[in-house]
N, C-alpha and C positions, 0 to 999 in steps of 0.2 A: 545296710541297716535300713529298716523300715521307718517311715515317717511316724512321729509320735502324735498322740491325740492333742497334746498341747502344741499350738502352732507358733508360740512366741518364746524366744530365748533372749535374756538380757545377760550380758557378760560384763562383769565388773573387773577392771584391770588395775592392779596397783599393789601397794604394800603399806599397810597401816602403821608400820614401824618407821616410816620415812615422811612424817608430817603430811603435807598435801598430796603426796603420792597415794594416800589412803582414800582419796575422794571416791574412786570407783567402787571400792568395797563398802564404804559408808553408804553410798547410794543404794547398793543391794540390801543392806541392813534396813534402810528406809522402806524399800519395796516389800520386804518380808512382812513388815508391820501392816501392809495394805491388804493382806489376805487375798491375793489374786491367784489365778491359775497359771501365771507366767512362770516359766522355768528360769532359775537364776544359777549362774556359774561364776565362782570366784577364781580369778587367775592372777598369778604374779606377772606373767607375760604370755603373749600368744605364741603358739608353736604350730608346726605343720599339722599335727593331729587335730587342731581346731577346725580345719577345713572339713573334716568328716563330721565333726560335732555339729556345725552350723548347717550342714547339708540336710539335716533331719527336721529343719524348721522352715516355716513360710516367712517369718519375720525375725530379724535379729537386730539388737541394739548393743553396740559396744559402748561402755561407759568408762571414761578414763580422765585423769587429770591432764591438763595441758599447760604448757608454758607459753602458748600463743596468747597474744593480746586479743581479747574478745570484747565485743561491744557491750554485752550485758552480763559478763562474768561467766558465761557459758555459751555453747552453740549446740544445735542439733542439725546435722547435715547428712545428706545421703552419702553412703560409702560407695566409691567408684572403684571397680576392680583394677588392680595394677599388678603386673608381674615383676615389678621392681622390688628388690630386697637387698638387705645389707649383707656384709661378708659372713655374718653368723646366722645360722638358721635357728638359733635359740630364742630370738625375740623378733617376731614379725609384726608388721602393721596390719590393721584390720583390712585394708585394701588388698594386701597380699593374700590373706586368709580367704577373702571373698573370691579372688582370682583363682586360687587353688580349688576352692569349692566348685566354681563354675566349670573349671577345666577337668578336674579328676572325677567329680561326681555328677557332672552335667545337671547341676541344680542351680537355680538362680534365686535364692531367697531375697526378699527386700531387706536391705541392711542399711542401718544408719549409725552414726557416731555421735554420742553425746560427750562433748569435751567440757570439763569444768575447769576454769582457770585457777591454777595454783601458784604459790609464790615461794614457799619454803620447802626444802627437800632434805633436811638433815636427819640423822638417825635419832628420832624422837617421836614418841607417840603423841598424837594430837595435831589438829589442823591449825594453820595460821588464822588470825582474826579475819583477814580478807578471804581466805579459803572458806571459812564458815559462812560468810556473807554470800559468796558465789554458790556454795552448796545449797543454801536456803532458797536462793533465786531459782536454781535449776530444779529443785524439788517442787516448788510451787508451779513453775511452768509445766513440768512433766505431769504433775497431778491434774492440773487444770485443762491441759490440751491433749495429752497422750493417754495417760492412764485411765481417764474417765471411760474410755471405750472398752477397758479390759477388767474392770473390777467386778 
């Protein structure tokens, strides 16, 4: 597949029917409102085929809820390729997708992970109160430091 004219892809991972697991999708909804030329992709989980998808871009950012304790309620960190994967090939980490992209398609896009700290994961629509706070912090940071270059 040939490289697209758009050079940036943001992949939101999650499920808005499981409270804070919807943070990745909600972040993409926010980006839609910004009227950028960035390509957006909603995913429940990452799969092997996503290696081919990201091979078409120069820059990729995966956005997902995280259970990790974060200093500011979110983090933006480089994605380091890793060939490690779990028993199932149905849910892969961004690091594995990048490794597959590098290996299979001989492409090395610049990839980052935006993790937004979540707290509640029940079958329910709507974020936790702390999840909303972290979402707003991540939005502000992203808009002020990252998105400003792509609007």
